[in-house]
N, C-alpha and C positions, 0 to 999 in steps of 0.2 A: 427498440430496446429502451424507449422512454418510461415505459410502465414497469413498476416493480413487480416481480413475481409474488404470487399468493404466499402466505406464511407456510402452507403445507407443500409447496412446490418441491419436486425432487431435487436432490443435491447433485451437483455436477463436479467434474474435475476442475472447472474454473473457480467455483467457490471454495473447493477443498484447498486449492493453492493459496487463496486469501486467507482462509481459516488457519493454515499452517503458518503463514507469515505473522498473523496477529496474535495467535495463541501460543505457538510453540517457540517462535523466534523473538517475539517482542522483548522479553525480559533478558534472555541470556545471549542470544546471537542476533541482534537486530541488524539485518543487512544495510540499513540506512545509517548505521553507526560504524560500519566495517571500513577500516583503512589498511587492512593487511591481507585479506583474502578475497580477491575478486570473484572467485568461484561462488561464494555465498550470495553475492549480489546478483550474479548471472542465473542463479537457481530460480530466482523470482521475477526478474525483470527482462524486457526485451533488450536486445543489444544496444540500441541507441539510448534507451533510458539508463541501463546499467553503466554505459559509458559516461553519461553526465553525472551520475551519483559517484562513480569511481574517481573521475577527474576532480570533482568538488572535494571529495574526501582527501585527495592527495595534496590539495592546496594547503598552505599554512593556515589551518584552522577553517578553511572553507568559508562559504558564504553564511552558513547556518551554524550556530553554536550547538553541536550535536550532543554535548554533555547537559545542556539545559532544555533543549527542544527535542522531542521524539517526533521525527518526520513522518512516522506512521500515522500520526494524529495531528501534527503541527501544533503541538501543545506540550507543556512540561509534564514529565511522568507523574509527579505527585497529584496532579489535577485529574488525571484520567482514571475512570472507574467504569466497571460493568460494560464490557464490549460484546456486541452481537454482530455476527456475520450473516447476512441474509442469503437466500438462494440466488444463484446467478440468473440474469436475463441474458439468454444466448441467442445470437442472430448470425448464423454462418461462422465466420472465423473471428468474430468479435463478441465480447461479453461485458457485461457491467455487473459488478457486485456492490451492494450498498453495505456500509459498515456504520452501525450506530454505536454511540458510547456516551458516557457522562463526563463532561468536561466542567469541573468545578460544580458538580451536582445539577448541570443543565444539560439535557439531551442534544446531541449534535450528530450530524450525519456526513459521511464521506462517500464519495463515488470513486470506485476503483475501476478503471478501464483495462481490459485485457485483450490480447491478440493471440490467436492460436497460429503457432509457427511449428512446422514440422511435427504436427499432432500433439504439441505440448502448449499449454497455456503459459503466458508470461504477462506480467503487468506492464502496460505501456504508459500509464499515468495515474496519479492520484489527484483528485479534486477535493479540496478541503472546504469546510463549512463557509469559509469567507470567500470562496470562489477562486482562491489561488491554487495553482498546480504545482505538484512536486518538480515537474520538469522546468518551471520557471524559477523555483527557488534554488535550484542547484546549477543553474547556467553560469 
């Protein structure tokens, strides 16, 4: 799963989950900014990752200022433009989806790691362009 799929690769349930997260929920219902409805977080993330996100959101302010930083990109919202979600690279019960976007008009890429649990894909971690991981930021 180290190779990116070709641009014309077929879409899978794994990349559709990531597309839903980045396109449908980013602006209105961003699970990484959720502090009242844990179900929205669990809809996208594995239980251990959802637990970290939820616990951080419940702390007074958490480690990350979610009003200034969008953890889907680990960047401020006004800087983020043009997001692309590539087809998933699937290997058994694991998958990787690459998301590219413009951050302050410079292209950057994110690696989204997924696990298949009970026939459903869930995000286990997000690795940002600087090498940091979502699970490290919300611990």
